[in-house]
C-alpha positions in Angstrom: -14.9 -25.7 11.8 -16.4 -27.2 8.6 -14.1 -29.2 6.3 -14.3 -28.2 2.7 -16.4 -30.4 0.5 -13.9 -32.0 -2.0 -16.1 -34.4 -3.9 -18.6 -32.4 -5.9 -18.3 -32.5 -9.7 -20.3 -30.3 -12.1 -20.2 -28.6 -15.5 -18.9 -25.1 -15.9 -21.5 -22.4 -16.3 -21.6 -19.5 -18.8 -20.4 -17.0 -16.2 -17.3 -18.9 -15.5 -16.6 -19.3 -19.2 -17.2 -15.6 -19.8 -14.8 -14.6 -17.0 -12.1 -16.8 -18.4 -12.6 -15.6 -21.9 -12.2 -12.0 -20.7 -9.1 -12.9 -18.7 -7.4 -14.7 -21.6 -8.4 -11.9 -24.0 -6.7 -9.4 -21.7 -3.7 -11.6 -21.5 -3.2 -12.0 -25.2 -4.2 -8.4 -25.9 -1.7 -7.1 -23.4 1.1 -9.3 -24.7 0.2 -8.4 -28.3 0.3 -4.7 -27.4 3.8 -5.3 -26.0 5.0 -7.1 -29.1 3.6 -4.5 -31.5 4.8 -1.3 -29.7 7.3 -2.3 -27.1 10.2 -4.6 -26.5 10.2 -8.4 -26.1 13.3 -9.9 -24.6 14.3 -11.4 -27.9 17.8 -9.9 -27.8 18.7 -12.0 -24.8 18.6 -15.0 -27.2 19.8 -13.5 -30.5 22.7 -11.7 -28.8 23.9 -14.7 -26.8 27.4 -15.2 -28.1 28.1 -18.4 -26.3 24.9 -19.9 -27.8 24.9 -18.6 -31.3 28.4 -17.6 -32.4 29.1 -20.9 -34.1 25.8 -20.8 -36.0 26.2 -17.2 -37.0 29.7 -17.5 -38.2 28.8 -20.6 -40.2 25.7 -19.1 -41.8 27.1 -15.7 -42.5 30.7 -16.5 -43.0 31.5 -13.4 -41.0 32.5 -12.5 -37.5 30.3 -12.3 -34.4 31.2 -8.6 -34.1 29.9 -7.8 -37.6 26.8 -9.8 -36.7 25.9 -7.8 -33.6 26.7 -4.5 -35.3 24.5 -5.3 -38.3 27.4 -5.4 -40.8 26.8 -8.9 -42.0 23.1 -9.2 -41.2 20.6 -6.6 -40.0 19.8 -8.5 -36.8 18.2 -5.5 -35.1 15.6 -5.2 -37.9 15.0 -8.9 -37.8 14.4 -8.9 -34.0 12.1 -5.9 -34.3 10.1 -7.5 -37.1 9.9 -10.8 -35.2 8.6 -9.0 -32.2 5.9 -7.3 -34.2 5.0 -10.7 -35.9 4.6 -12.3 -32.4 2.5 -9.3 -31.3 0.2 -9.8 -34.3 -0.1 -13.5 -33.5 -1.1 -12.7 -29.9 -3.6 -10.0 -31.1 -5.2 -12.7 -33.3 -5.4 -15.0 -30.4 -7.1 -12.3 -28.3 -9.7 -11.7 -31.0 -10.4 -15.4 -31.5 -10.7 -16.1 -27.8 -13.8 -13.8 -27.6 -15.7 -15.6 -30.3 -14.7 -19.2 -31.0 -16.9 -22.1 -30.0 -16.4 -25.7 -29.1 -17.2 -26.7 -32.7 -14.1 -24.8 -33.9 -11.5 -27.5 -33.5 -8.7 -25.3 -34.7 -9.4 -23.0 -31.8 -8.0 -25.6 -29.4 -4.7 -25.8 -31.3 -4.5 -22.0 -31.5 -4.7 -21.8 -27.7 -2.2 -24.6 -27.3 0.2 -22.6 -29.6 -0.5 -19.4 -27.7 0.3 -21.1 -24.4 3.5 -22.5 -25.9 4.5 -19.1 -27.1 4.0 -17.6 -23.6 6.1 -20.4 -22.1 8.9 -19.4 -24.5 8.5 -15.8 -23.4 8.8 -16.9 -19.8 12.0 -18.8 -20.8 13.4 -15.6 -22.4 12.7 -13.6 -19.2 14.2 -16.4 -17.1 17.4 -16.1 -19.2 17.3 -12.3 -19.1 17.1 -12.4 -15.3 20.2 -14.6 -14.9 18.3 -17.8 -14.6 16.4 -16.9 -11.5 13.9 -19.8 -11.1 11.3 -17.6 -9.5 11.2 -15.4 -12.7 10.2 -18.4 -14.8 7.6 -19.9 -12.6 6.0 -16.6 -11.8 4.4 -16.8 -15.2 2.6 -20.1 -14.4 -0.8 -18.4 -14.3 -0.2 -16.6 -17.7 1.1 -19.7 -19.4 -1.7 -22.0 -18.3 -4.6 -19.6 -18.6 -5.2 -20.6 -22.3 -5.0 -24.3 -21.4 -7.6 -23.7 -18.6 -9.9 -22.2 -21.3 -9.4 -25.2 -23.5 -10.4 -27.5 -20.6 -13.6 -25.5 -19.9 -14.6 -24.9 -23.5 -14.0 -28.4 -24.8 -16.1 -30.4 -22.4 -14.0 -30.5 -19.2 -15.6 -30.9 -15.8 -15.2 -28.9 -12.6 -13.7 -31.7 -10.6 -11.7 -31.8 -7.4 -8.6 -32.5 -9.5 -9.3 -29.4 -11.6 -9.7 -27.2 -8.5 -6.5 -28.6 -7.0 -4.7 -27.9 -10.3 -5.9 -24.3 -10.1 -4.6 -24.0 -6.6 -1.2 -25.4 -7.6 -0.9 -22.8 -10.5 -1.9 -19.9 -8.2 0.4 -21.0 -5.4 3.3 -21.3 -7.9 2.7 -17.7 -9.1 2.3 -16.2 -5.7 5.3 -18.0 -4.2 7.6 -16.8 -7.0 6.1 -13.3 -6.8 6.7 -13.4 -3.1 10.4 -14.4 -3.5 11.0 -11.0 -5.1 8.9 -9.1 -2.5 10.6 -10.9 0.4 14.0 -10.0 -1.1 15.1 -13.6 -1.6 16.0 -12.2 -5.1 16.8 -8.5 -5.3 13.7 -6.4 -4.8 12.9 -4.6 -8.1 13.5 -0.9 -7.5 10.4 -0.1 -9.5 8.3 -2.0 -6.9 9.7 0.2 -4.1 8.9 3.3 -6.2 5.3 2.2 -6.8 4.8 1.7 -3.0 6.1 5.1 -2.3 4.0 6.7 -5.1 0.8 4.8 -4.5 0.9 4.2 -0.7 2.7 7.5 0.1 5.6 5.9 2.0 8.2 8.6 2.8 11.2 6.3 2.8 12.3 3.5 0.5 13.2 1.4 3.5 9.6 1.5 4.7 8.5 0.5 1.2 11.0 -2.3 1.3 9.8 -3.6 4.6 6.2 -3.4 3.4 7.1 -5.6 0.4 8.8 -8.1 2.7 5.6 -8.4 4.7 3.6 -8.9 1.5 6.1 -11.5 0.4 5.5 -13.5 3.6 1.7 -13.2 3.1 2.2 -14.5 -0.4 3.9 -17.6 1.0 1.2 -18.1 3.7 -1.6 -17.7 1.2 0.0 -20.3 -1.1 0.0 -22.8 1.7 -3.5 -22.0 3.0 -5.0 -22.6 -0.4 -4.6 -26.3 0.3 -5.9 -26.3 3.9 -9.1 -28.5 4.1 -11.1 -25.9 6.0 -13.3 -23.9 3.6 -13.2 -20.6 5.5 -9.4 -20.7 5.7 -8.9 -21.6 2.0 -11.5 -19.0 1.1 -9.5 -16.3 2.9 -6.4 -17.4 1.0 -8.3 -17.3 -2.3 -9.6 -13.8 -1.6 -6.1 -12.6 -0.6 -4.9 -13.8 -4.0 -7.8 -12.2 -5.8 -7.3 -8.8 -4.2 -3.5 -8.7 -4.2 -3.3 -10.2 -7.7 -5.5 -7.5 -9.1 -3.9 -4.7 -7.1 -0.4 -5.7 -8.2 -1.6 -5.8 -11.8 -3.2 -2.3 -11.6 -0.1 -0.9 -9.8 1.7 -1.1 -13.2 -0.6 1.5 -14.5 -1.5 3.5 -11.4 2.1 3.8 -10.3 3.1 5.2 -13.6 0.1 7.3 -14.5 0.4 11.1 -15.0 -2.8 13.0 -15.9 -0.8 15.5 -17.9 0.5 12.6 -20.0 -2.8 10.7 -20.1 -2.5 8.9 -23.4 1.3 8.3 -23.1 0.8 6.8 -19.7 -1.9 4.4 -21.0 0.2 3.4 -24.0 3.3 2.8 -22.0 1.8 0.9 -19.0 -1.8 -0.3 -19.6 -0.7 -3.4 -21.4 1.3 -4.6 -18.3 -1.8 -4.4 -16.2 -3.8 -6.2 -18.8 -1.7 -9.3 -19.1 -1.3 -9.6 -15.4 -5.0 -9.5 -14.6 -5.0 -13.3 -14.7 -2.9 -13.2 -11.5 -6.0 -12.1 -9.7 -8.6 -13.4 -12.2 -7.6 -17.1 -12.0 -8.1 -17.1 -8.1 -11.5 -15.5 -8.8 -12.3 -18.4 -11.1 -11.2 -20.8 -8.4 -13.5 -19.2 -5.9 -16.4 -19.4 -8.4 -15.6 -23.0 -9.2 -15.5 -23.9 -5.5 -19.1 -23.0 -5.1 -21.3 -26.1 -5.4 -24.4 -24.0 -6.3 -22.7 -21.8 -8.8 
């Protein structure tokens, strides 16, 4: 068994940069689509009485009940407008990602801001899901993808530390994803429904057991990424590539109805787009691990 070569350092090539541009574009485009047309979890913050009641009553000189029922301040309209504004920002990020160059110094800060905004989104989902730690860290790949692009575009090198960092990001996402599949946290009912619709399981119990198996595989793959035998770590990487892409596409395939073609795309395609990084970043790792790439 051949130990993986850990020492090679090289520059990134144009194909790796193009792959990451496409992935980050899909990430921002999908999130922008969500902000423009669908719901962001902003109400989990703006309707938190324990957090905001004192501020609201001070600023509006009115009761919390009037605030949440739009009598003192049209909070619903504000939240909807804020969501659209965030969606516009993410759409701008998506467009810029495709075209900006290393000479555009502001591009780096735009990606930093985009990554920060995605981390805030992860915090909102974390709060919305009753502070389940796995919910927050599952977004590791999405939050860091713009930062990886900054590294590649602005003179970074493909070093052992960079590849180890990618492995840590991927492992974090897959472990947290696996916690839900394994039923450490309650298995999302929609996941079971997707398994039944896409894989034709007859019973929800069978679908649930399938998810538990996949959760175990997520944990194993996360560990094997760091094994110093190239053929083993390569298998783990390819598991993450394939399963990451499949779980992304499941959002669309599991909810697609030909008689409602455009409605199905509009309601679910954005979810597949922003999750493509879950399989795309492992693909980038595989490419970066090739000395002759």
